[in-house]
KELO-971495 format. One record per residue: residue number from 1; residue in one letter; z, x, y of N, C-alpha, C in turn. Coordinates in nm, 2 decimals, always signed. Each point is the difference from the previous one (the first is absolute). Example, Ala and Ser with C-alpha at 12.3 -4.5 7.8 and 13.67 -1.06 7.14 Angstrom:
BEGIN
  num  residuo      nZ      nX      nY     caZ     caX     caY      cZ      cX      cY
    1        a   +0.78   +1.32   -0.57   +0.00   -0.09   +0.12   +0.00   +0.09   +0.12
    2        s   -0.07   -0.04   +0.11   +0.00   +0.09   +0.11   +0.08   -0.08   +0.11
//
This chain:
BEGIN
  num  residuo      nZ      nX      nY     caZ     caX     caY      cZ      cX      cY
    1        m   +3.18   -6.93   -1.54   -0.09   +0.04   +0.05   -0.14   -0.06   -0.01
    2        l   -0.05   -0.05   +0.11   -0.12   -0.08   -0.02   -0.14   +0.07   -0.02
    3        f   +0.00   +0.09   +0.07   -0.14   +0.09   -0.04   +0.05   +0.14   -0.04
    4        t   -0.08   +0.08   -0.10   +0.02   +0.13   -0.03   -0.08   +0.10   +0.10
    5        s   +0.03   +0.11   -0.01   -0.07   +0.11   +0.08   -0.14   +0.00   -0.02
    6        t   -0.05   -0.04   -0.12   -0.13   -0.01   -0.04   -0.07   -0.08   +0.11
    7        f   +0.05   -0.14   +0.02   -0.04   -0.07   +0.11   -0.02   +0.06   +0.13
    8        d   +0.10   +0.08   +0.03   +0.02   +0.07   +0.11   -0.12   +0.10   +0.06
    9        w   -0.04   +0.07   -0.13   -0.10   +0.09   +0.02   -0.13   -0.05   -0.01
   10        i   -0.02   -0.10   -0.07   -0.13   -0.07   +0.05   -0.04   -0.08   +0.11
   11        f   +0.12   -0.06   +0.03   +0.00   -0.04   +0.15   -0.03   +0.10   +0.09
   12        a   +0.06   +0.10   +0.02   -0.01   +0.13   +0.08   -0.11   +0.05   -0.03
   13        a   -0.08   +0.01   -0.09   -0.15   +0.06   -0.02   -0.07   -0.11   +0.08
   14        i   +0.01   -0.12   -0.04   -0.09   -0.10   +0.08   +0.00   +0.00   +0.15
   15        m   +0.15   +0.01   +0.04   +0.00   -0.01   +0.15   -0.05   +0.17   +0.06
   16        l   +0.01   +0.11   -0.06   -0.05   +0.10   +0.04   -0.16   +0.00   +0.00
   17        a   -0.08   -0.06   -0.10   -0.12   +0.00   +0.01   -0.05   -0.10   +0.08
   18        l   +0.07   -0.10   +0.05   -0.01   -0.11   +0.11   -0.01   +0.10   +0.13
   19        a   +0.12   +0.06   +0.02   +0.01   +0.12   +0.10   -0.11   +0.08   +0.04
   20        i   -0.04   +0.06   -0.09   -0.11   +0.10   -0.01   -0.12   -0.08   +0.08
   21        v   -0.03   -0.10   -0.08   -0.13   -0.08   +0.04   +0.00   -0.02   +0.15
   22        f   +0.11   -0.06   +0.05   +0.04   -0.04   +0.12   -0.02   +0.10   +0.08
   23        l   +0.09   +0.11   -0.02   +0.00   +0.13   +0.11   -0.12   +0.06   +0.01
   24        l   -0.11   -0.02   -0.11   -0.14   +0.06   +0.01   -0.07   -0.10   +0.10
   25        g   +0.05   -0.12   +0.01   -0.09   -0.09   +0.08   -0.10   -0.08   -0.08
   26        k   +0.01   +0.01   -0.14   -0.08   -0.08   -0.09   +0.06   -0.14   -0.06
   27        g   +0.09   -0.04   +0.07   +0.06   -0.12   -0.05   -0.04   -0.14   +0.07
   28        g   -0.10   +0.01   +0.09   -0.04   -0.12   +0.06   -0.04   -0.13   -0.10
   29        k   -0.07   +0.05   -0.10   -0.04   -0.11   -0.10   +0.13   -0.06   -0.08
   30        i   +0.11   +0.06   -0.03   +0.12   -0.03   -0.05   +0.07   -0.10   +0.10
   31        l   +0.02   +0.03   +0.14   +0.05   -0.08   +0.09   -0.07   -0.12   +0.02
   32        d   -0.14   +0.02   +0.00   -0.08   -0.14   +0.00   +0.01   -0.08   -0.12
   33        a   +0.03   +0.05   -0.12   +0.01   -0.10   -0.12   +0.14   -0.06   +0.01
   34        f   +0.10   +0.07   +0.08   +0.13   -0.06   +0.00   +0.01   -0.11   +0.11
   35        s   -0.06   +0.02   +0.09   +0.01   -0.07   +0.14   -0.11   -0.15   -0.02
   36        g   -0.08   +0.00   -0.12   -0.07   -0.09   -0.02   -0.14   +0.00   +0.07
   37        k   -0.03   +0.11   +0.06   -0.13   +0.01   +0.06   -0.12   -0.04   -0.09
   38        s   +0.03   +0.08   -0.12   -0.12   +0.01   -0.10   -0.02   -0.13   -0.05
   39        t   +0.11   -0.10   -0.02   -0.01   -0.13   -0.06   -0.03   -0.12   +0.10
   40        n   +0.06   +0.01   +0.10   +0.00   -0.10   +0.09   -0.07   +0.02   +0.14
   41        s   -0.11   -0.03   -0.01   -0.10   +0.05   +0.11   +0.02   -0.11   +0.14
   42        m   +0.07   -0.10   -0.03   +0.02   -0.09   +0.09   +0.09   +0.02   +0.10
   43        r   +0.08   +0.06   -0.04   +0.11   +0.05   +0.10   -0.05   +0.10   +0.12
   44        v   +0.04   -0.04   +0.12   -0.04   +0.08   +0.10   +0.11   +0.09   +0.07
   45        e   -0.03   +0.13   +0.00   +0.10   +0.09   +0.03   -0.06   +0.10   +0.13
   46        k   +0.10   +0.04   +0.06   -0.04   +0.09   +0.13   -0.04   +0.13   -0.07
   47        k   -0.10   +0.03   +0.05   -0.06   +0.14   -0.05   +0.08   +0.13   +0.06
   48        k   +0.06   +0.08   -0.09   +0.07   +0.13   +0.05   -0.07   +0.12   +0.00
   49        s   +0.02   +0.06   +0.10   -0.07   +0.13   +0.03   +0.01   +0.09   -0.12
   50        p   -0.11   +0.08   -0.02   +0.01   +0.12   -0.11   +0.12   +0.08   +0.02
   51        e   +0.07   +0.04   +0.12   +0.10   +0.04   +0.01   +0.13   -0.04   -0.05
   52        q   +0.02   -0.16   +0.04   +0.08   -0.09   -0.06   +0.02   +0.00   -0.14
   53        q   -0.12   +0.00   -0.07   -0.02   +0.00   -0.14   +0.06   +0.13   -0.08
   54        a   -0.05   +0.10   +0.09   +0.06   +0.14   -0.07   +0.14   +0.01   +0.04
   55        r   +0.07   -0.06   +0.09   +0.14   +0.01   +0.03   +0.06   -0.09   -0.12
   56        y   -0.06   -0.10   -0.02   +0.06   -0.11   -0.11   +0.01   +0.07   -0.13
   57        q   -0.13   +0.06   -0.02   +0.02   +0.08   -0.15   +0.07   +0.12   +0.00
   58        r   +0.04   +0.06   +0.12   +0.09   +0.11   +0.00   +0.14   -0.06   -0.03
   59        i   +0.05   -0.10   +0.07   +0.13   -0.06   -0.01   +0.00   -0.05   -0.14
   60        m   -0.10   -0.04   -0.06   +0.02   -0.06   -0.13   +0.02   +0.11   -0.11
   61        g   -0.08   +0.13   +0.02   +0.04   +0.10   -0.09   +0.13   +0.06   +0.01
   62        i   +0.05   +0.01   +0.13   +0.13   +0.04   +0.01   +0.11   -0.07   -0.06
   63        f   -0.03   -0.15   +0.03   +0.08   -0.11   -0.09   +0.01   +0.03   -0.14
   64        c   -0.11   +0.03   -0.05   -0.02   +0.03   -0.17   +0.08   +0.11   -0.05
   65        l   -0.02   +0.10   +0.10   +0.06   +0.14   -0.04   +0.15   +0.00   +0.00
   66        i   +0.04   -0.08   +0.09   +0.15   -0.01   +0.03   +0.04   -0.08   -0.13
   67        l   -0.07   -0.09   -0.05   +0.03   -0.10   -0.10   -0.02   +0.08   -0.14
   68        a   -0.10   +0.09   -0.02   +0.00   +0.09   -0.11   +0.10   +0.10   -0.02
   69        i   +0.03   +0.07   +0.13   +0.13   +0.11   +0.01   +0.11   -0.08   -0.06
   70        d   +0.03   -0.12   +0.06   +0.13   -0.08   -0.02   +0.00   -0.02   -0.16
   71        e   -0.12   -0.05   -0.05   +0.00   -0.02   -0.16   +0.04   +0.11   -0.07
   72        m   -0.07   +0.14   +0.02   +0.02   +0.11   -0.06   +0.15   +0.02   +0.01
   73        f   +0.07   +0.00   +0.10   +0.12   +0.02   +0.05   +0.10   -0.08   -0.12
   74        l   -0.03   -0.14   -0.01   +0.07   -0.06   -0.10   -0.03   +0.02   -0.13
   75        a   -0.12   +0.02   -0.03   -0.04   +0.04   -0.15   +0.09   +0.13   -0.04
   76        l   +0.02   +0.10   +0.08   +0.08   +0.11   -0.02   +0.14   -0.01   +0.01
   77        t   +0.05   -0.10   +0.07   +0.16   +0.01   +0.02   +0.06   -0.15   -0.03
   78        m   -0.07   -0.07   -0.08   +0.02   -0.13   -0.02   +0.13   +0.01   -0.11
   79        d   -0.03   +0.09   -0.08   +0.11   +0.01   -0.14   +0.12   +0.08   +0.05
   80        y   +0.00   +0.06   +0.09   +0.11   +0.12   +0.03   +0.06   -0.07   +0.12
   81        l   -0.06   -0.06   +0.11   +0.10   -0.02   +0.12   -0.01   -0.17   +0.00
   82        t   +0.13   -0.05   +0.01   -0.01   -0.14   +0.00   -0.03   -0.07   +0.12
   83        w   -0.01   +0.09   +0.12   -0.03   -0.06   +0.13   -0.14   +0.02   +0.04
   84        a   -0.07   +0.06   -0.10   -0.15   +0.02   +0.02   -0.09   -0.15   +0.01
   85        p   +0.01   -0.10   -0.05   -0.06   -0.12   +0.04   +0.02   -0.04   +0.12
   86        y   +0.13   +0.00   +0.06   +0.05   -0.06   +0.11   -0.08   +0.08   +0.13
   87        v   +0.00   +0.14   -0.03   -0.08   +0.10   +0.11   -0.14   -0.07   +0.00
   88        s   -0.06   +0.00   -0.14   -0.12   -0.03   +0.00   -0.06   -0.14   +0.07
   89        i   +0.09   -0.11   -0.04   +0.00   -0.11   +0.09   +0.00   +0.01   +0.13
   90        a   +0.08   +0.08   +0.07   +0.02   +0.02   +0.13   -0.14   +0.07   +0.08
   91        v   -0.05   +0.10   -0.09   -0.14   +0.06   +0.04   -0.10   -0.08   +0.00
   92        v   +0.00   -0.09   -0.10   -0.11   -0.12   +0.00   +0.01   -0.10   +0.13
   93        i   +0.12   -0.03   +0.02   +0.02   -0.09   +0.11   -0.05   +0.09   +0.15
   94        a   +0.04   +0.10   +0.00   +0.00   +0.06   +0.13   -0.15   +0.04   +0.02
   95        d   -0.06   +0.02   -0.11   -0.16   +0.03   +0.00   -0.07   -0.13   +0.03
   96        l   +0.03   -0.11   -0.04   -0.04   -0.14   +0.03   +0.01   -0.02   +0.14
   97        i   +0.12   +0.01   +0.06   +0.04   -0.01   +0.12   -0.08   +0.08   +0.10
   98        l   -0.03   +0.14   -0.02   -0.07   +0.08   +0.10   -0.15   -0.03   -0.03
   99        f   -0.06   -0.05   -0.11   -0.12   -0.02   -0.03   -0.03   -0.12   +0.10
  100        v   +0.08   -0.12   -0.02   -0.04   -0.10   +0.11   +0.01   +0.02   +0.14
  101        v   +0.10   +0.08   +0.05   +0.03   +0.02   +0.14   -0.13   +0.09   +0.03
  102        y   -0.04   +0.10   -0.07   -0.11   +0.08   +0.01   -0.15   -0.08   +0.03
  103        v   -0.01   -0.10   -0.10   -0.10   -0.07   +0.02   -0.02   -0.10   +0.11
  104        k   +0.13   -0.08   +0.04   -0.01   -0.07   +0.09   -0.01   +0.06   +0.15
  105        k   +0.03   +0.14   +0.01   +0.02   +0.08   +0.12   -0.14   +0.05   +0.03
  106        y   -0.06   +0.06   -0.10   -0.10   +0.11   +0.03   -0.14   -0.09   -0.04
  107        i   +0.00   -0.08   -0.10   -0.12   -0.08   -0.06   -0.03   -0.15   +0.04
  108        g   +0.14   -0.05   +0.01   -0.04   -0.14   +0.06   -0.01   -0.10   -0.11
  109        n   -0.03   -0.13   +0.02   -0.03   -0.10   -0.11   -0.13   +0.02   -0.06
//
């Protein structure tokens, strides 16, 4: 076993906190920090409308919420169900695919 359930609970709490921040629409500074906007002012990007920014924060919140729920599931069932890690990996992969498809379709580059 690579990680214990303690790691899963901590990761779930972090993802849940991020999901709440994004779903409340207060995660703009977090996204700016990760995209390099706060450190690299030489990069020129297309300006996104406030609606697109809100939509992006909403999908990030849903993405983090699914990851948090998945980690809680894994923390609760890892010791009892041998197939739980495989389900968890499938959920993460599906979440990533849906996230990328949604961003490409509705938000653009």
